[in-house]
C-alpha positions in Angstrom: 67.2 128.3 148.3 70.7 127.9 149.5 70.0 124.4 150.7 68.6 123.3 147.3 71.6 124.8 145.4 74.0 123.0 147.7 72.2 119.7 147.2 72.3 120.2 143.4 76.0 120.9 143.4 76.6 117.9 145.7 74.6 115.5 143.4 76.4 116.9 140.4 79.7 116.2 142.1 78.4 112.6 142.8 77.5 112.0 139.2 80.9 113.3 138.1 82.6 111.0 140.7 80.7 108.1 139.3 81.7 108.9 135.8 85.3 109.4 136.9 85.4 106.1 138.7 84.3 104.3 135.5 87.0 106.0 133.4 89.8 105.6 135.9 89.1 102.1 137.2 89.8 100.3 133.9 93.4 101.8 133.9 94.0 100.8 137.5 93.3 97.1 136.9 90.8 95.1 134.9 88.3 97.5 136.3 84.8 98.3 135.1 85.2 96.9 131.6 87.7 94.1 132.1 85.3 91.2 132.4 86.4 88.1 130.3 82.8 87.3 129.4 81.2 89.6 126.8 78.1 91.6 127.4 77.0 94.9 128.8 75.9 93.9 132.3 79.2 94.8 133.9 79.1 98.4 132.6 75.5 98.8 133.5 76.1 97.4 137.0 79.0 99.9 137.4 76.9 102.8 136.4 74.0 101.9 138.6 76.3 101.0 141.5 78.2 104.3 141.1 75.0 106.4 141.2 73.5 104.5 144.2 76.8 104.5 146.0 77.2 108.2 145.4 73.8 108.9 146.8 74.4 106.7 149.8 77.8 108.2 150.4 76.3 111.7 150.3 73.6 110.8 152.9 76.0 109.0 155.2 78.8 111.6 155.1 78.9 114.4 157.6 77.6 117.9 156.7 81.0 119.2 155.6 82.2 116.0 153.9 79.3 115.4 151.5 81.4 115.8 148.4 84.0 113.3 149.7 81.3 110.9 150.9 79.7 111.1 147.5 82.9 110.4 145.6 83.9 107.5 147.9 80.4 106.0 147.7 80.4 106.3 143.9 83.8 104.5 143.7 82.7 101.7 146.0 79.3 101.4 144.3 80.8 101.3 140.8 83.2 98.5 141.9 80.5 96.4 143.5 78.1 96.9 140.6 80.9 96.0 138.1 81.7 92.8 140.0 78.0 91.7 140.1 77.5 92.5 136.4 80.6 90.5 135.5 79.4 87.5 137.5 76.1 87.7 135.6 77.9 87.8 132.3 80.1 84.7 133.2 77.0 82.8 134.3 75.3 83.5 131.0 78.5 82.4 129.1 78.6 79.2 131.1 75.0 78.3 130.3 75.6 79.1 126.6 78.1 76.2 126.3 76.1 73.7 128.4 78.0 74.1 131.6 81.6 74.6 132.6 84.3 72.9 134.7 87.7 74.1 135.8 91.0 72.5 135.4 94.6 73.8 135.6 93.4 77.4 135.8 91.2 77.2 132.8 87.4 76.9 132.4 86.3 74.3 129.9 82.9 73.5 128.3 81.6 70.2 129.5 82.3 68.4 126.2 86.0 69.6 126.0 88.9 67.6 127.5 91.3 69.5 129.7 95.0 69.4 128.7 98.2 70.9 130.2 98.4 74.3 128.5 100.7 77.3 128.3 98.7 80.5 128.7 98.4 82.5 125.4 95.8 85.2 125.8 96.0 86.5 122.2 93.6 86.5 119.3 94.3 84.4 116.3 93.0 84.2 112.8 92.2 80.9 111.0 94.1 80.6 107.6 91.5 78.1 106.4 88.3 76.5 107.8 89.5 74.4 110.8 87.9 71.5 112.7 87.2 72.4 116.3 88.0 69.3 118.4 87.0 68.1 121.8 90.7 67.2 122.6 94.1 68.1 121.3 94.1 65.3 118.7 92.9 64.7 115.2 91.2 61.6 116.5 89.1 63.6 119.0 85.4 64.2 118.1 84.7 67.2 115.9 82.6 69.8 117.8 82.3 72.4 115.0 84.5 74.6 113.0 86.4 77.9 112.9 85.8 79.5 109.5 88.6 80.7 107.3 89.5 84.3 108.1 87.7 84.2 111.5 89.4 85.8 114.4 89.1 83.9 117.7 90.2 84.1 121.3 93.0 81.7 122.2 93.2 80.8 125.8 96.3 78.5 125.8 98.4 76.1 123.7 99.6 72.6 124.3 103.2 72.2 125.5 104.3 71.0 122.1 102.6 74.0 120.5 100.6 72.0 118.1 97.1 72.8 119.4 95.4 75.9 120.6 92.4 76.0 123.0 89.7 78.3 121.4 87.9 80.5 123.9 84.4 81.9 123.9 83.9 84.4 126.7 86.8 82.9 128.6 85.6 79.3 128.3 87.5 76.7 126.3 85.2 75.4 123.6 87.6 73.2 121.7 91.0 72.8 120.1 92.3 73.8 116.6 95.6 72.9 115.0 98.1 75.8 115.4 99.6 75.0 112.0 96.7 76.8 110.3 96.4 80.0 112.3 98.3 83.2 112.7 98.3 85.8 115.5 95.9 88.7 114.9 
C-alpha cells in the first residue's frame, strides 16, 4: 500500500509540475502560448509533452529524486511539445496563403512583393474599407480588402510610413495605406 500511495503522490506532483511549466513558461519568454501563428496545437503539444515528459522523468530519476525528475521531465516535455505544436501551426498558416517565402526577416505570401520595412508588431484598425495590395503602391494588383472597423495585425511599415504590411498568422498577405488606419 505504501508503494501505491508514493506513486500516486509522485504522479500528482508530475501533473502539478506540467501545469506549472505551462503557466510559468509564457512569462519567461514567448513560451508555451507565444506562437505567432494562431491555433491550439502549441498548447495541446505542451500539455501532452509535459505529461509524457513528467512520466519519463519519473521513471528515469533515481529512487529519492522522483519528484525532481518528474518536474524536470515535465518542463522539458512541455517545451518540446510546444515547439512541435507551433511548427505545425506555422505550416498550416503557410499552406493557407498558398506558400511563403522569407525576405528581410519577414515571411510573405507568394503573391506579395517584399519591401524594406520597419518592424511594427502592433494591431491596427481600418478607418474605412481598404484595398489590400500586392506591393506598396496604388498601382499594385488588388488582392482583397480590409473592411472598415476591422482590426488587423501589422508586421511592418515602409520607410516613408505610407504603407503597412498586413499580417495573417505572422505572414505578410498584402499592403494597406497607413493614411486610413489607426493603432488599436
